[in-house]
C-alpha positions in Angstrom: 0.5 5.2 8.6 -1.2 5.1 11.9 -1.7 1.2 12.6 -4.2 -0.1 15.1 -2.4 0.8 18.3 -2.2 4.2 17.3 -5.8 4.4 15.9 -7.3 2.8 19.1 -5.2 5.6 21.2 -7.2 8.0 19.2 -10.4 6.3 19.5 -10.1 6.5 23.2 -8.8 10.0 23.6 -11.7 11.3 21.0 -14.2 9.4 23.2 -13.0 11.5 26.3 -13.5 14.5 24.4 -16.4 14.5 22.2 -19.0 12.0 23.6 -22.8 13.4 23.4 -21.4 16.7 21.6 -24.0 18.0 19.4 -23.0 19.2 16.1 -24.3 22.4 15.0 -22.9 22.7 11.4 -19.7 21.2 9.5 -17.3 23.4 7.6 -15.1 21.3 4.7 -12.0 23.5 3.5 -10.7 20.5 1.2 -13.5 18.7 -0.6 -11.6 15.9 -1.7 -11.3 14.4 2.0 -15.3 13.4 1.5 -15.8 10.4 -0.4 -19.4 9.9 0.5 -21.7 11.7 -0.3 -20.1 12.8 -3.2 -21.4 16.3 -2.7 -19.6 17.9 0.6 -22.6 20.2 1.2 -24.8 17.1 1.5 -22.3 15.8 4.0 -22.4 19.0 5.7 -26.3 19.2 5.7 -26.8 15.7 7.0 -24.4 16.2 10.0 -26.0 19.4 11.3 -28.1 18.5 14.6 -26.3 15.0 15.0 -24.9 14.0 18.2 -21.9 11.9 19.0 -22.8 8.9 20.8 -19.6 7.0 20.7 -16.3 6.4 19.0 -15.5 2.9 17.7 -12.8 1.5 15.7 -12.7 -1.0 12.8 -9.3 -2.1 11.6 -7.2 1.3 11.1 -10.7 3.2 10.6 -12.3 5.4 13.4 -16.4 5.2 13.0 -18.4 8.2 14.5 -21.3 6.6 15.8 -24.2 9.3 15.8 -27.7 9.6 16.1 -28.6 8.5 12.4 -25.4 8.3 10.7 -21.9 6.5 11.1 -18.8 8.7 9.9 -15.8 6.3 8.7 -12.8 8.3 8.7 -9.0 6.7 7.8 -6.3 9.0 9.0 -4.0 7.5 6.4 -0.4 9.0 6.9 -0.8 12.0 9.0 -4.4 13.0 9.9 -5.5 14.0 13.3 -7.8 15.2 15.2 -8.2 17.8 17.9 -10.5 19.4 20.2 -10.7 23.2 20.0 -12.3 26.5 21.3 -14.3 28.0 18.6 -12.1 31.1 19.3 -8.8 29.4 18.6 -7.1 30.7 15.5 -7.3 28.1 12.6 -4.1 26.1 12.2 -2.5 25.2 8.8 -3.8 22.1 7.0 -7.2 21.9 8.7 -9.5 20.7 6.4 -12.7 19.6 8.5 -14.3 21.4 11.3 -17.3 20.0 13.4 -18.8 22.8 15.0 -20.5 21.9 18.4 -23.6 23.7 20.0 -21.4 24.2 23.3 -18.7 26.3 21.5 -16.0 23.7 20.8 -14.8 22.3 17.7 -13.4 19.4 16.4 -10.9 20.0 13.9 -9.3 17.3 11.4 -5.8 18.0 10.2 -3.8 16.6 7.5 -0.6 17.9 5.8 -0.8 15.1 3.5 -4.2 15.6 2.8 -4.6 11.7 2.1 -7.2 11.2 4.9 -10.8 10.2 3.7 -14.3 10.2 5.4 -17.3 8.4 4.5 -21.0 9.1 5.9 -23.2 6.2 5.9 -26.7 5.8 7.4 -26.4 4.2 10.6 -26.1 0.4 10.6 -25.1 0.2 7.0 -21.1 1.0 7.3 -20.3 -2.5 7.6 -22.1 -3.3 4.6 -20.6 -1.2 2.1 -16.7 -0.2 1.6 -14.5 0.5 3.0 -15.3 -1.7 5.8 -17.0 -4.6 4.3 -14.1 -6.6 3.5 -12.0 -6.2 6.3 -10.8 -9.6 8.1 -10.2 -10.5 11.7 -10.0 -7.9 14.6 -6.9 -9.2 16.5 -8.0 -7.7 20.0 -11.5 -8.8 19.6 -12.5 -12.0 21.8 -13.4 -13.6 18.0 -9.9 -13.4 17.4 -9.0 -17.0 18.6 -5.9 -19.5 17.5 -8.7 -21.4 15.3 -9.9 -18.4 13.5 -6.4 -17.3 13.1 -5.1 -20.8 11.8 -7.9 -20.9 9.4 -7.3 -17.4 7.8 -3.8 -18.6 7.0 -4.8 -22.5 6.3 -3.1 -23.4 3.1 -1.8 -19.8 1.7 1.4 -20.1 0.2 2.0 -16.2 0.4 4.9 -15.3 2.5 3.9 -14.7 5.8 4.7 -10.8 6.1 2.2 -9.8 3.2 -0.2 -12.2 4.5 -0.4 -10.5 7.7 -0.2 -6.8 6.0 -3.5 -7.8 4.1 -6.3 -6.2 5.8 -8.6 -8.9 4.3 -7.5 -11.6 6.5 -6.5 -9.5 9.9 -7.0 -5.8 10.5 -5.0 -3.0 11.6 -1.4 -4.6 11.9 1.2 -2.6 9.5 4.6 -2.9 8.9 6.1 -1.8 12.3 4.1 -4.8 14.4 4.1 -7.4 11.9 8.1 -7.1 12.1 8.0 -6.9 16.0 5.2 -9.8 16.1 7.4 -11.8 13.5 10.3 -11.3 15.8 8.9 -12.4 18.9 7.4 -15.8 17.4 10.9 -16.5 15.7 9.6 -16.6 12.1 11.4 -15.1 9.2 9.0 -12.8 7.1 9.8 -14.4 4.3 8.5 -18.1 5.2 5.3 -19.2 3.5 2.3 -19.2 5.4 1.5 -22.8 4.7 4.8 -24.2 5.9 4.0 -23.0 9.6 3.7 -25.7 12.2 0.9 -25.7 14.5 3.7 -24.4 17.3 4.7 -21.5 15.3 0.9 -20.6 14.0 0.2 -20.7 18.0 3.5 -18.6 18.6 2.8 -16.2 16.0 -1.0 -15.7 17.5 0.5 -15.0 20.8 3.1 -12.7 19.5 0.4 -10.4 17.7 -1.7 -10.2 20.4 0.9 -9.5 22.8 2.4 -6.9 20.6 -0.8 -5.2 20.0 -1.8 -5.2 23.6 1.6 -3.5 24.8 1.4 -1.0 22.0 -1.8 0.1 22.9 -1.2 0.4 26.5 2.1 2.6 25.6 -0.2 4.9 23.6 1.0 3.6 20.1 4.2 4.2 18.2 5.3 7.9 17.2 8.0 7.6 14.6 7.4 10.8 12.8 4.3 13.2 13.6 1.8 11.0 15.4 -0.1 12.3 18.3 -3.3 11.3 19.8 -6.4 13.4 20.3 -5.1 15.3 23.1 -1.7 16.3 21.6 0.3 13.3 23.3 2.7 11.4 21.6 2.9 7.2 21.8 5.8 5.4 23.6 5.8 2.2 22.2 8.6 3.3 19.8 10.9 3.1 23.0 10.2 -0.7 22.9 11.0 -1.7 19.3 12.9 -4.9 19.2 13.2 -4.8 15.3 11.7 -1.9 13.4 14.2 0.7 12.7 17.2 -1.1 14.3 18.9 -2.0 11.2 22.6 -2.9 12.1 21.9 -3.0 15.9 22.7 -6.0 17.8 19.5 -7.9 18.4 18.6 -8.0 22.0 18.2 -11.9 22.0 21.3 -12.9 20.5 23.5 -9.9 19.9 23.6 -10.7 15.7 23.3 -7.6 13.6 19.5 -6.7 12.6 19.3 -6.9 9.1 16.9 -5.2 6.6 15.5 -6.2 3.4 12.3 -5.6 1.2 9.5 -7.9 1.2 6.4 -7.4 -0.8 7.7 -3.6 -1.1 7.8 -3.1 2.5 11.0 -2.3 4.5 11.3 -5.5 6.6 13.5 -6.0 9.8 14.4 -9.2 11.0 17.3 -10.9 13.0 18.8 -13.7 10.6 19.8 -16.1 13.5 16.4 -15.7 15.6 14.5 -15.9 12.6 16.4 -18.2 10.5 14.7 -18.7 6.8 15.8 -22.3 6.3 13.3 -24.8 8.8 13.1 -28.6 9.2 10.2 -30.3 7.7 9.2 -33.6 8.9 9.3 -36.1 6.4 5.5 -37.8 6.2 5.7 -41.4 5.6 3.1 -42.6 2.7 0.6 -45.0 3.7 -0.2 -48.0 1.7 -3.9 -48.1 1.0 
C-alpha cells in the first residue's frame, strides 16, 4: 500500500499535470469506488464544471481541491492516476475517468479495486470520515518533538503498532516504521511507555529523516507503484531493514531477522535494536 512518501510523490506530480483543468464530465466504470455520495450519478453531476485548484494530502489520502468540492481519494493497494489524451485507448482496470474541457483525461486505474473516493462540500472534508480522526502529520511544522512525545505518553502498546495507528501519526506504514525504528535503535516490540526522552528524540528525528529522504527519492516501488507520470520511486535502494531478512546489517553485520508484530511482517537487527533495555531504578522519596 502506498505510504506517505508515495502519496506525496503522486500529489506533487498531479499538481504538475492537472492544476486549473476544468472537468467537463466524469465517467464511473466501477460504482463501488465511489463511497460518497452514495449514488455515482450524483458524484458525476456535482463534479461537472469544477476546476481543480490544488491537490493536497492528508496522511495517505489525496485531496483534490476544487471550486466547491473536495474529492478525497485513497489509493489503497494499487490505485494510480495518469493523464491521457481523450483519444488514447482505455486501459484495463480503469474505473473512473475525469474528462477535462481541453481534451485530456485524468484516469484512475486500480487492479485490486480497493481504492475509494469521497466527495465533500469544500471545507467539510476534515469534519467527516475518513479524515476527521487522523493524527499528526509527520512532515508538517506542527509535528514537534513535544507533540510526538505527548501522543506516545503513557501508552503501553508496542511501539510499532502504535506508529502504524493513523489516529496518532499519519502516513507511516510498515516499510517506514521498520526503517525509522532501526535508525533510532529501538526494537519494534518495545512498549512505548518504556522509551526514554533520548530514545523518543532519536525516534522523532529518525521518522522525519526517513520520510524526507523517501519523498526526495520519489517513494519506494516494491511491486507496482508509479507516480502520476508513470515513474517509479527509488527509495527501495536505500532500505537498511525492510525486505532484507537474513542479510547482514549494514551497521554491525548481524543477520537481519524477521518476525510478526501486530500481524505485520517486521524486520529488525537483534544487535542494534535489542529488546532488553536498562531501566534506571527510581528511589522512593519519603513523605
